[in-house]
C-alpha positions as CSV (number, residue, x, y, z in Angstrom):
1,M,21.6,17.4,97.5
2,N,24.8,16.9,97.2
3,P,27.1,18.4,99.9
4,S,29.9,19.2,97.4
5,S,27.7,21.0,94.9
6,P,27.9,24.3,96.9
7,V,32.1,24.8,97.0
8,A,32.2,23.1,93.1
9,D,33.9,25.6,90.8
10,Q,30.9,28.1,90.0
11,S,32.7,30.0,87.0
12,S,30.5,30.5,84.3
13,A,30.8,28.5,80.6
14,A,32.0,31.9,79.2
15,E,35.0,32.6,81.3
16,P,38.3,31.4,80.4
17,A,39.5,27.8,81.0
18,D,42.1,29.6,83.2
19,A,39.8,31.4,85.5
20,R,39.9,32.0,88.6
21,V,38.1,33.5,91.6
22,V,40.3,34.8,94.6
23,E,39.1,37.1,97.6
24,F,41.0,39.2,99.4
25,A,40.6,41.2,102.7
26,I,40.7,45.3,102.0
27,G,41.8,47.5,104.6
28,G,41.6,51.6,104.7
29,M,38.2,52.0,102.6
30,T,36.3,54.5,104.5
31,C,33.2,55.1,102.2
32,A,31.3,54.0,99.1
33,A,33.7,56.8,97.0
34,C,36.5,54.4,98.4
35,S,35.1,50.6,97.6
36,T,33.8,52.2,93.8
37,R,37.3,53.9,93.2
38,L,39.0,50.5,94.2
39,E,36.9,49.2,92.2
40,K,37.6,50.9,89.2
41,V,41.4,50.7,89.6
42,L,41.1,46.8,89.3
43,N,38.7,46.4,86.5
44,R,41.4,48.6,84.6
45,Q,44.1,46.1,85.4
46,P,44.7,43.6,82.7
47,G,43.6,40.2,83.6
48,M,41.5,41.3,86.1
49,R,37.6,41.7,87.3
50,A,36.8,42.8,90.5
51,N,33.9,43.4,92.8
52,V,34.5,45.3,96.0
53,N,32.1,45.1,98.8
54,L,32.3,48.0,101.8
55,P,30.6,46.6,104.7
56,A,32.2,43.1,104.4
57,E,35.6,44.9,103.3
58,R,36.0,42.3,100.9
59,A,37.3,42.2,97.0
60,R,36.4,39.3,94.8
61,V,38.6,39.4,91.8
62,R,38.8,36.5,88.2
63,L,41.8,36.6,87.6
64,E,42.8,35.3,84.1
65,G,45.9,34.2,82.2
66,A,49.3,34.2,84.3
67,V,47.6,36.9,86.7
68,A,49.1,36.8,89.8
69,A,47.0,37.5,93.5
70,E,50.1,39.8,94.1
71,A,49.6,41.7,91.1
72,V,45.9,42.8,93.0
73,I,48.0,43.3,96.4
74,A,50.1,46.0,94.4
75,A,47.3,48.0,92.4
76,V,45.3,47.8,95.8
77,A,47.9,49.4,97.2
78,K,48.7,52.1,94.6
79,A,45.5,53.0,94.8
80,G,46.0,53.6,98.6
81,F,44.5,50.7,100.2
82,S,46.1,47.3,101.7
83,A,44.9,44.4,100.5
84,S,45.4,40.1,101.7
85,L,44.6,36.9,100.8
86,V,41.7,35.6,102.8
87,D,42.5,32.0,104.2
88,A,41.0,30.0,107.1
89,G,42.7,32.4,109.7
90,T,41.8,35.6,108.2
91,R,38.3,35.9,109.8
92,E,39.8,35.2,113.0
93,R,42.7,37.7,112.7
94,E,40.2,40.4,111.2
95,K,37.9,39.9,114.1
96,Q,40.9,40.4,116.7
97,A,42.1,43.5,114.3
98,K,38.7,45.0,114.5
99,R,38.5,44.2,118.0
100,L,41.7,46.6,118.5
101,A,41.3,49.5,116.0
102,Y,37.6,50.0,117.4
103,Q,39.2,50.0,121.4
104,H,41.5,52.4,119.9
105,E,39.1,54.2,118.0
106,S,37.0,54.4,121.0
107,R,39.8,55.8,123.1
108,R,40.2,58.7,120.4
109,F,37.0,59.6,120.5
110,W,36.4,59.9,123.9
111,I,39.2,62.1,124.3
112,S,37.9,64.3,121.6
113,V,34.7,64.8,123.4
114,A,36.6,66.0,126.5
115,L,38.3,68.6,123.9
116,T,35.4,69.6,122.0
117,L,32.8,69.9,125.2
118,P,34.6,73.3,126.4
119,L,34.1,74.6,122.6
120,V,30.6,73.2,122.2
121,G,29.6,74.1,125.8
122,Q,30.7,77.8,125.7
123,M,28.3,78.3,123.3
124,L,25.7,77.9,126.2
125,F,26.6,80.9,127.5
126,M,27.0,82.9,124.5
127,F,23.4,84.2,124.2
128,G,22.2,87.5,125.7
129,E,23.5,91.3,125.9
130,H,26.9,90.1,127.6
131,G,27.4,86.9,125.6
132,H,30.8,87.8,124.5
133,E,31.9,87.7,128.0
134,N,31.2,84.0,128.8
135,E,33.6,83.6,125.7
136,L,36.6,80.9,126.3
137,P,39.8,82.6,125.3
138,R,40.8,82.5,122.0
139,W,44.1,80.8,122.8
140,L,42.4,78.3,124.6
141,Q,40.2,77.6,122.1
142,L,43.2,77.3,119.8
143,A,44.6,75.1,121.8
144,L,41.6,72.4,122.7
145,A,40.6,72.5,118.9
146,T,44.1,71.5,117.4
147,P,44.8,68.2,118.8
148,V,41.0,67.5,118.0
149,Q,41.7,68.9,113.9
150,F,45.7,67.3,113.2
151,W,45.2,64.2,115.8
152,I,42.3,63.0,116.5
153,G,41.8,63.8,112.7
154,W,44.2,62.9,110.8
155,R,42.4,59.5,110.1
156,F,40.7,62.4,107.3
157,Y,43.7,63.8,105.9
158,D,45.6,60.6,105.3
159,G,42.8,59.1,103.6
160,A,42.1,62.3,101.6
161,W,46.0,62.2,100.7
162,K,45.7,58.7,99.6
163,T,42.4,59.5,97.7
164,L,43.3,62.4,95.8
165,R,47.1,60.7,95.0
166,A,45.1,58.1,93.0
167,G,43.1,60.3,91.3
168,G,40.0,60.0,92.9
169,A,37.6,62.0,96.0
170,N,35.9,60.2,98.5
171,M,34.5,61.3,102.1
172,D,37.6,62.3,104.0
173,V,38.5,64.7,101.1
174,L,34.9,66.3,102.7
175,I,35.8,66.3,106.1
176,A,39.6,67.1,105.9
177,L,38.9,70.3,103.3
178,G,35.2,71.3,105.6
179,T,36.8,71.3,109.3
180,S,40.8,72.8,107.9
181,M,39.0,75.7,106.4
182,A,36.9,76.5,109.8
183,W,40.0,75.6,112.2
184,G,42.3,78.0,109.5
185,F,40.0,80.6,109.3
186,S,39.6,80.3,112.9
187,S,43.2,80.2,113.7
188,V,44.1,83.6,111.7
189,V,41.7,85.8,113.3
190,T,42.9,84.4,116.7
191,L,46.8,84.9,115.8
192,F,46.3,88.3,114.2
193,G,43.8,89.8,116.6
194,L,41.2,90.1,114.1
195,D,37.7,91.6,115.2
196,Q,35.9,88.4,113.6
197,Y,33.6,85.4,115.4
198,V,35.6,82.1,115.5
199,Y,34.7,78.5,114.6
200,F,37.0,76.2,116.6
201,E,34.2,74.0,118.0
202,A,32.3,73.7,114.3
203,G,35.4,71.8,113.0
204,A,36.2,70.1,116.2
205,A,32.3,68.6,117.0
206,V,32.2,67.9,113.1
207,I,35.3,65.4,113.5
208,T,33.6,64.0,117.0
209,L,30.3,63.6,115.4
210,V,32.2,62.1,112.6
211,L,33.9,59.6,115.1
212,L,30.9,58.8,116.8
213,G,29.1,57.6,113.6
214,K,32.1,55.5,112.7
215,L,31.8,53.7,115.9
216,L,28.1,53.5,116.1
217,E,28.3,52.1,112.5
218,A,31.5,49.8,112.8
219,R,28.9,48.4,115.6
220,A,25.8,47.9,113.5
221,K,27.7,46.5,110.7
222,A,29.7,43.7,112.4
223,K,25.8,42.2,113.5
224,T,25.6,42.0,109.7
225,S,28.0,39.6,109.2
226,E,26.4,37.5,112.6
227,A,24.5,34.5,110.2
228,I,28.0,33.5,108.8
229,E,29.5,33.6,112.3
230,A,27.1,31.9,113.6
231,L,27.4,29.0,111.1
232,I,31.0,28.7,111.6
233,R,31.0,28.5,115.5
234,L,28.1,25.5,115.3
235,Q,31.1,22.9,113.8
236,P,33.0,21.4,116.4
237,K,36.6,21.8,116.7
238,T,37.2,17.9,118.0
239,A,36.1,14.3,116.5
240,R,35.9,10.8,118.3
241,V,37.7,8.4,115.2
242,E,38.1,5.0,114.9
243,R,41.9,3.9,114.4
244,D,42.6,0.1,115.1
245,G,39.7,-0.7,116.9
246,Q,40.1,2.4,119.7
247,W,38.5,5.6,119.7
248,I,40.9,8.8,119.7
249,E,40.0,12.1,119.9
250,M,41.4,14.0,117.2
251,A,41.3,17.6,115.4
252,V,37.9,17.7,112.7
253,D,40.5,19.4,110.2
254,S,42.6,16.0,110.3
255,L,40.0,14.2,109.3
256,M,40.1,12.2,105.4
257,P,37.5,10.8,103.3
258,G,36.6,6.7,104.5
259,D,37.5,7.9,108.6
260,V,34.8,6.1,110.5
261,Y,33.8,8.4,113.5
262,L,31.5,7.8,116.2
263,V,28.2,10.6,117.0
264,R,27.3,10.1,120.8
265,P,23.8,11.3,121.9
266,G,23.6,15.6,122.1
267,E,27.4,16.1,120.3
268,S,27.6,17.8,117.0
269,V,28.0,15.5,113.7
270,P,31.8,16.6,112.8
271,V,32.0,16.3,109.1
272,D,29.6,15.0,106.3
273,G,29.2,11.2,106.4
274,E,27.1,8.2,105.9
275,V,25.7,6.0,108.8
276,V,27.4,2.4,108.9
277,D,25.7,1.7,112.2
278,G,23.2,2.5,114.9
279,E,20.2,4.2,114.5
280,S,19.4,8.1,116.2
281,S,16.9,11.2,114.9
282,I,19.2,14.4,114.0
283,D,18.2,17.9,114.8
284,E,18.9,19.5,111.2
285,A,17.3,23.2,111.4
286,M,20.6,25.2,111.3
287,L,20.6,23.6,107.1
288,T,16.5,23.4,106.7
289,G,15.1,25.6,109.2
290,E,12.9,22.9,110.0
291,S,12.3,22.2,114.0
292,M,11.4,18.3,113.9
293,P,14.1,15.8,114.0
294,V,15.1,13.3,110.8
295,G,15.5,9.9,111.2
296,K,18.7,8.0,110.6
297,A,19.7,4.5,110.0
298,P,22.2,3.0,108.3
299,G,23.0,4.3,104.7
300,D,21.6,7.7,105.7
301,R,23.4,10.6,104.9
302,V,24.5,13.4,108.1
303,F,25.6,16.8,107.8
304,A,28.2,18.2,109.7
305,A,27.3,20.8,112.6
306,T,23.7,19.2,112.9
307,V,23.0,17.9,116.1
308,N,22.2,14.0,117.4
309,A,19.5,13.6,119.5
310,Q,19.3,10.6,121.3
311,G,21.3,7.0,119.7
312,A,25.3,6.9,119.1
313,L,26.1,6.3,115.4
314,R,28.9,5.4,113.7
315,C,29.3,7.2,110.4
316,R,32.0,7.0,107.6
317,A,33.1,10.6,106.4
318,T,32.2,11.4,102.7
319,G,33.2,15.3,102.8
320,V,35.3,17.0,104.9
321,G,36.8,20.3,105.1
322,E,36.0,22.6,102.3
323,Q,33.5,19.7,100.9
324,T,31.1,19.7,103.3
325,L,27.6,21.2,103.5
326,L,28.1,23.6,105.5
327,A,31.5,25.2,104.3
328,G,29.6,25.0,100.9
329,I,26.6,27.3,102.3
330,I,29.4,29.7,104.3
331,R,31.0,29.9,101.3
332,L,28.0,30.9,99.2
333,V,26.1,33.0,101.6
334,G,29.7,35.0,101.4
335,E,29.6,35.3,97.8
336,A,26.2,36.7,97.8
337,Q,26.7,39.3,100.5
338,G,29.8,40.3,98.6
339,S,27.7,40.0,95.1
340,K,26.2,43.6,93.7
341,A,22.3,44.1,92.9
342,P,21.5,45.8,89.6
343,V,19.7,48.4,92.2
344,Q,23.0,49.3,93.5
345,R,24.7,50.3,90.2
346,L,22.6,54.0,90.8
347,A,23.9,54.5,93.7
348,D,27.7,53.2,92.6
349,R,27.3,55.9,89.6
350,I,25.8,58.9,91.6
351,S,28.8,58.0,94.5
352,G,31.6,58.2,92.0
353,I,30.8,61.6,90.6
354,F,29.0,62.6,94.1
355,V,32.7,64.7,95.6
356,P,33.6,66.4,92.8
357,V,29.8,67.7,92.3
358,V,30.0,69.0,96.1
359,C,33.4,70.4,96.2
360,A,32.0,72.5,93.7
361,I,28.5,73.1,95.0
362,A,30.5,74.2,98.2
363,L,32.7,76.7,96.2
364,V,29.2,78.2,94.6
365,T,28.0,78.8,98.3
366,F,31.1,80.3,99.3
367,L,31.4,82.7,96.5
368,G,27.7,83.5,96.7
369,W,27.4,84.2,99.7
370,W,30.7,86.4,99.9
371,W,29.5,88.2,97.0
372,L,25.9,88.7,98.0
373,N,26.5,90.3,101.9
374,G,30.6,90.6,101.9
375,N,30.7,88.2,105.4
376,F,33.7,86.0,104.4
377,A,33.0,84.2,107.9
378,E,29.3,83.7,107.0
379,A,30.3,82.3,103.5
380,L,32.9,80.0,105.0
381,V,30.5,78.3,107.4
382,N,28.0,78.1,104.9
383,A,30.4,76.0,102.7
384,V,31.8,73.8,105.0
385,A,28.4,72.9,106.0
386,V,27.8,71.9,102.7
387,L,30.9,69.7,102.5
388,V,30.0,68.2,105.9
389,I,26.2,67.5,105.1
390,A,26.8,66.0,101.6
391,C,29.1,62.8,102.8
392,P,28.1,59.6,100.6
393,C,28.4,57.3,103.3
394,A,25.1,56.6,103.5
395,L,24.5,56.1,99.7
396,G,27.2,53.4,99.9
397,L,26.2,51.2,102.5
398,A,22.4,50.9,101.6
399,T,21.9,48.1,99.3
400,P,25.4,46.1,100.6
401,T,24.2,45.8,104.3
402,A,20.6,45.0,103.5
403,I,22.2,42.1,100.8
404,M,24.6,41.3,103.9
405,V,21.7,40.4,106.4
406,G,19.2,39.0,103.8
407,T,21.1,36.6,102.4
408,G,22.3,35.7,106.1
409,Q,18.7,35.4,107.3
410,G,18.1,33.4,104.0
411,A,21.0,30.9,105.2
412,R,19.3,30.6,108.5
413,A,16.1,29.3,106.8
414,G,17.8,26.8,104.3
415,I,17.7,29.6,100.9
416,L,21.0,30.1,99.7
417,V,21.2,32.6,97.1
418,R,24.6,32.3,94.6
419,N,24.0,36.6,94.0
420,A,22.1,39.8,94.8
421,E,21.2,40.0,91.7
422,A,19.5,36.8,91.6
423,L,17.7,37.4,95.0
424,E,16.8,41.1,93.7
425,R,14.9,39.3,90.4
426,A,13.3,36.8,92.6
427,E,10.6,39.7,93.8
428,K,9.7,40.4,90.7
429,I,8.4,36.7,89.4
430,S,5.6,36.3,87.2
431,I,5.7,32.8,86.0
432,L,6.9,29.8,88.2
433,A,7.8,27.1,85.6
434,L,8.4,23.7,87.5
435,D,9.2,20.1,87.2
436,K,7.0,17.0,88.8
437,T,9.0,14.4,90.1
438,G,11.4,15.4,93.1
439,T,9.5,19.1,93.1
440,L,6.1,18.7,93.2
441,T,6.0,15.0,94.5
442,L,8.1,13.4,96.8
443,G,10.6,11.9,94.1
444,A,10.2,8.3,95.9
445,P,8.3,6.7,93.3
446,V,6.8,2.9,93.9
447,V,5.5,0.5,91.5
448,T,1.7,0.3,92.5
449,D,0.4,-2.5,89.8
450,I,1.8,-4.8,87.3
451,I,-0.4,-6.1,84.4
452,T,1.3,-9.4,83.0
453,R,0.8,-10.2,78.9
454,A,3.0,-12.5,77.8
455,A,5.2,-13.3,81.0
456,E,4.6,-13.7,84.7
457,R,4.6,-11.5,87.2
458,D,8.2,-12.0,88.4
459,E,9.8,-13.2,85.2
460,A,8.6,-9.3,83.6
461,L,10.3,-7.9,87.2
462,R,13.3,-9.6,86.7
463,L,13.7,-8.7,83.2
464,A,12.8,-4.9,83.7
465,A,15.1,-4.4,87.1
466,A,18.3,-6.3,85.0
467,L,17.5,-3.1,82.0
468,E,17.8,-0.3,84.4
469,H,19.7,-1.9,87.3
470,N,22.6,0.9,86.8
471,S,20.0,3.7,86.2
472,E,19.6,6.7,88.8
473,H,15.7,7.5,86.9
474,P,13.1,7.4,89.9
475,L,11.0,5.5,87.7
476,A,13.9,2.8,87.4
477,R,15.0,2.9,90.9
478,A,11.3,1.8,91.9
479,I,11.1,-1.0,89.4
480,V,14.6,-2.4,91.1
481,A,13.2,-1.8,94.3
482,A,10.0,-3.8,93.3
483,A,12.5,-6.6,92.0
484,G,13.6,-6.9,95.5
485,Y,16.8,-9.0,96.6
486,A,16.4,-11.2,93.4
487,P,19.4,-12.3,91.1
488,L,19.8,-9.8,87.9
489,A,21.0,-10.8,85.0
490,A,23.3,-8.8,83.1
491,A,22.2,-6.2,80.5
492,T,24.8,-6.1,77.3
493,G,23.9,-3.3,74.6
494,F,22.3,-0.9,77.2
495,R,20.8,2.4,75.6
496,A,18.9,5.1,76.6
497,E,16.6,7.1,74.3
498,P,15.4,10.4,75.9
499,G,12.1,10.6,76.8
500,H,11.3,7.4,75.6
501,G,13.0,4.5,77.9
502,V,16.1,2.2,77.6
503,S,16.7,-1.1,75.4
504,G,19.1,-3.7,75.9
505,T,19.5,-7.8,75.7
506,V,19.1,-9.7,78.9
507,D,19.4,-13.5,78.7
508,G,19.2,-13.5,75.1
509,R,16.4,-11.0,74.4
510,S,16.1,-8.2,72.8
511,L,14.5,-5.9,75.7
512,R,12.9,-2.2,75.4
513,L,11.6,-1.0,78.8
514,G,9.5,3.0,78.4
515,S,6.3,4.5,77.7
516,P,3.0,3.0,76.1
517,D,3.6,5.4,73.0
518,W,7.2,4.4,72.4
519,L,5.7,0.7,72.7
520,G,2.8,1.6,70.3
521,V,-0.1,0.5,73.3
522,A,-0.7,4.3,74.1
523,A,-4.3,3.4,73.4
524,D,-4.2,0.2,75.5
525,E,-7.3,0.2,77.6
526,S,-5.7,-0.8,80.8
527,V,-2.9,1.8,79.9
528,L,-5.8,4.4,80.3
529,V,-7.1,3.4,83.1
530,L,-4.2,3.1,85.0
531,Q,-3.1,6.9,83.8
532,Q,-6.1,8.1,84.6
533,A,-5.9,7.3,88.2
534,G,-2.4,9.8,87.7
535,K,-0.2,6.5,87.6
536,T,3.1,6.8,85.3
537,V,2.8,3.8,82.9
538,V,6.0,2.5,81.4
539,G,5.8,-1.3,79.1
540,L,8.1,-4.2,78.6
541,A,8.8,-5.5,75.7
542,D,10.3,-8.1,73.8
543,G,10.8,-6.7,69.9
544,A,7.2,-6.1,69.3
545,E,5.4,-7.8,71.7
546,V,4.7,-6.4,75.1
547,L,5.5,-8.3,78.3
548,A,3.8,-6.5,80.8
549,L,2.7,-2.7,82.0
550,F,4.1,-1.7,85.5
551,A,2.0,1.1,86.6
552,I,4.1,3.8,89.2
553,A,3.0,6.5,91.2
554,D,4.9,9.6,92.9
555,A,2.8,10.6,96.0
556,L,2.3,14.8,96.0
557,R,4.4,16.2,98.9
558,P,2.4,17.6,101.6
559,T,3.0,21.1,101.5
560,S,2.8,21.2,97.7
561,R,-0.8,22.3,97.3
562,A,-0.3,24.7,100.3
563,A,2.4,26.4,98.5
564,V,0.7,26.6,94.9
565,E,-1.5,28.5,96.5
566,R,0.4,30.6,98.1
567,L,2.3,31.4,95.2
568,R,-0.9,32.1,93.4
569,R,-2.4,33.8,96.2
570,R,1.4,36.5,95.3
571,G,-0.2,36.4,91.9
572,I,2.1,33.9,90.4
573,R,1.3,32.3,87.1
574,V,2.2,28.2,88.0
575,V,3.1,26.0,85.0
576,M,3.8,22.2,85.7
577,L,6.3,21.0,83.1
578,T,6.7,17.1,82.7
579,G,7.5,14.5,80.4
580,D,4.4,12.4,81.9
581,N,1.8,11.8,79.3
582,A,-1.3,13.7,79.5
583,A,-3.8,12.1,81.3
584,T,-0.9,11.9,84.4
585,A,-0.2,15.0,84.2
586,A,-3.8,16.3,84.5
587,A,-4.1,13.9,87.6
588,I,-0.7,15.6,89.2
589,A,-1.9,19.1,88.5
590,A,-5.7,18.7,89.9
591,E,-4.1,16.9,92.8
592,A,-1.6,19.9,93.4
593,G,-4.2,22.6,92.8
594,I,-2.1,23.7,89.4
595,D,-4.4,24.7,86.0
596,E,-1.8,24.6,84.0
597,F,0.7,22.0,82.5
598,R,2.7,20.9,79.8
599,A,2.8,17.4,79.1
600,G,5.1,15.0,77.4
601,I,7.8,17.5,77.7
602,L,11.6,15.6,76.7
603,P,13.9,16.8,78.5
604,G,16.0,19.1,76.3
605,D,12.8,20.4,75.6
606,K,12.4,22.1,79.2
607,A,14.7,25.3,78.6
608,A,12.4,26.0,75.2
609,A,9.3,25.3,77.3
610,V,10.9,28.1,79.8
611,S,12.1,30.5,77.1
612,E,8.7,30.6,75.2
613,L,6.9,31.5,78.8
614,K,9.6,34.2,79.1
615,Q,8.1,35.8,75.7
616,G,6.5,38.7,76.2
617,G,8.6,40.0,78.8
618,A,7.5,38.0,81.5
619,V,9.8,37.2,84.7
620,V,10.1,33.1,84.4
621,A,11.5,31.2,87.7
622,M,12.2,27.4,87.5
623,V,12.0,25.3,90.2
624,G,13.7,21.6,89.8
625,D,15.9,19.1,91.3
626,G,17.2,16.6,88.7
627,I,19.9,16.4,85.7
628,N,17.8,17.0,83.0
629,D,16.6,20.2,84.6
630,A,19.4,22.0,84.9
631,P,19.5,23.8,81.0
632,A,16.3,25.0,82.0
633,L,17.1,26.2,85.3
634,A,20.2,28.2,83.5
635,A,17.2,29.6,80.9
636,A,15.2,31.3,83.5
637,D,15.5,34.6,84.9
638,V,15.4,32.6,88.5
639,G,16.8,29.4,88.9
640,L,15.8,27.7,91.9
641,A,17.2,24.0,92.9
642,I,15.1,22.1,95.6
643,G,17.5,20.7,98.1
644,A,18.0,16.7,97.8
645,G,18.4,17.8,93.8
646,S,21.3,17.1,91.6
647,D,24.9,18.9,91.6
648,A,23.9,19.6,87.8
649,A,20.7,21.7,88.8
650,V,22.6,23.1,91.9
651,E,25.2,24.6,89.6
652,A,22.9,26.0,87.0
653,A,20.6,27.6,89.9
654,D,20.6,31.1,91.0
655,L,18.8,29.7,94.3
656,T,19.3,26.5,96.2
657,L,16.2,25.8,98.7
658,I,17.9,23.0,100.8
659,R,14.2,21.9,102.0
660,S,12.7,19.7,99.4
661,D,9.8,21.6,100.0
662,L,7.7,23.8,97.4
663,L,7.3,26.4,100.3
664,A,10.5,27.3,100.2
665,V,10.3,28.7,96.7
666,A,7.6,31.3,98.2
667,D,9.7,31.8,101.3
668,A,12.6,32.5,99.4
669,I,10.3,35.1,97.3
670,D,9.0,36.6,100.5
671,L,12.6,36.9,101.5
672,S,13.8,38.5,98.6
673,A,10.5,41.4,98.4
674,A,11.5,41.4,102.4
675,T,14.8,42.5,101.4
676,L,14.5,44.9,98.3
677,G,12.2,46.7,100.7
678,K,15.0,47.4,102.8
679,I,17.2,48.2,100.4
680,R,14.8,50.6,98.5
681,Q,13.9,52.3,102.3
682,N,17.3,52.7,102.8
683,L,18.0,54.6,99.3
684,F,15.6,57.0,100.3
685,F,17.0,57.6,103.4
686,A,19.8,58.3,102.3
687,F,19.1,60.5,99.3
688,I,16.6,62.2,101.1
689,Y,19.4,63.7,103.7
690,N,21.3,64.8,100.6
691,V,18.7,65.9,98.8
692,L,17.5,68.5,101.7
693,G,20.4,68.8,103.7
694,I,22.4,70.1,100.8
695,P,19.9,73.0,99.7
696,L,19.4,73.9,103.9
697,A,23.3,73.9,103.8
698,A,24.1,76.2,100.8
699,F,21.3,78.7,102.2
700,G,23.1,79.1,105.5
701,F,20.2,76.9,107.5
702,L,22.5,74.6,108.6
703,N,25.7,75.3,110.8
704,P,28.6,72.7,110.6
705,V,27.9,71.3,113.6
706,V,24.2,70.0,112.9
707,A,25.0,68.9,109.7
708,G,27.8,66.8,110.7
709,A,25.5,65.3,113.2
710,A,22.8,64.8,110.5
711,M,25.5,63.1,108.3
712,A,26.3,60.6,111.1
713,L,23.0,59.9,112.1
714,S,22.5,59.1,107.6
715,S,24.5,56.6,107.8
716,V,23.4,55.0,111.1
717,S,19.9,54.9,110.3
718,V,20.9,53.1,107.1
719,V,22.6,50.5,109.1
720,T,20.1,50.5,112.0
721,N,17.1,49.6,109.2
722,S,19.3,46.9,107.4
723,L,19.6,45.3,110.9
724,L,15.6,45.2,111.4
725,L,16.0,42.4,108.3
726,K,17.1,39.7,111.5
727,R,13.6,39.9,112.2
728,W,12.4,38.2,108.8
729,R,11.4,34.7,109.6
730,P,9.7,32.5,106.6
731,A,5.7,32.3,107.1
732,G,4.4,30.0,109.4
733,R,7.6,29.7,111.9
């Protein structure tokens, strides 16, 4: 895989040419209603298309035309939040700011606990015949509850005001409204000496419990981004660079393409490069998930943050800064964590209308209880309980937290997910179409047989290699490699015939090199024998005269058959697409355990084959690695690019598999199933709290304190359940 591919522009072809995506760090969001409202506000602005992620506190905004980033910051501020451009230092600044904020909130929480405990504790002594004699003086209760309500709980008033001013409503509105009603009623009873029970402990306990839930939630959410943090920590800060024959220590950020650097045993590779001198083995587990070291020799590629084992290597930098494979992985993981799965749209729609509906239910509860039994205090308590239990935090966290953990685990296993929608679709794959060369096979074919007709063996090889010298096609590379270091003549008038072969003039001879069909020797007995052995045959012709036949074989990857069997056990129909003739395709398919294949497919026809497979509503995935696979990858419901593939294939794919191994496809589908399973569990938890909690509160079976505890527990349970995804590992590891 070319390391630059993950960081290339990933805008779709339908976007305006001047469109660009800018990422912002968002401050002030407290619940799902906040992120939903902010997204709506930004999407109403001309030239903006936004996606807001609550757990990551990020907004990715596509700007068109002359719209500037400052306009986004202004729109966010008007909506009641803060925004700043994400740059290289943003993550570190945010970590520091969050650490300080957590410490500050923790101190406030413990102060709130100290003030609330006497209010809640008195309730333990108020049961029995003389219970009210143990009640704290009401003026003391007012003194204890007021700081909790207006100092500790100021964040809820501030958030509610900003939200209401912008024309929305969120969790802060529910908390501020509910606790204010309890405190206000109790204060009136206390100040005027009325013969009514007071509920200072209810409001104070709700605020304290909500703060506890927020602290636990913040701690759990911090763990969801550990995958990106771990990747960032892998790259060394300095490199040993060659300058005028001397090795000097310098910052990795200062390296430029072409710089020669030294990697000693046990050190991490600072930037992507190519080995110039030395031999060693490198642990690439952080990229591929494979534990076995990979041998490196001059000419081999090395990647930033991988670890050198035993020998020293001199390398020339090829990718630095944002152009390294590691930077690309970090970027892709960040984008995937910030994207939304289709299943989240339901949660977003519900969150957007949830708060006004809950306020209406609370009002009906209050009026109904007051009308039915005339007890104002009881009606008020039940209405407050409805407001508190209904907070939609868990609903908003259900999907994004699972996506964040799932995509992070995927990155650790060498599975890069472009967006959450692709991750969701992967679980539903029913047909998997795959390319042969480089996907099922090793992608490094070699010439196994040369049958001469009207030319000597060496002469035929020399002419064929001269024609294919500048081609990157695997079969062309095999012929050039077979020719060795023999001097090659220059080919003129070179022309490629897609799906057939190439033609050109070498030493004054008009040559064609390509498929037996194209050369008119498809029925030749030698051709048929070689094809039945699973070998690809190409012929060299001078005009109408065939000079030689070349048999080329590409070995099946050792894991391909096991991968196909694993996919079939999941009920997935596997179809091989190849440009080879039927005999060669049948031999490879049988070796891989594939029953269905399409042979003789031209590069431009693979996308049509995928579209045909999609007929009838099947969810079709395409696996490929070459430029000619890009249209088919784009046409599929889910495109998967094998890691050794071209930039075009990677850009067209929804998931990139860094390991050149078909088992990674099965792993990606398993990851999708595990992540979607967590999302469904989370949505169940979120809905069940509200579906059961609101009626219980409305009918008087929940007091506000219990409601506050349940609401806090719902958010924590959803995030904690998502973190269980960190246990996911690819099969067999």
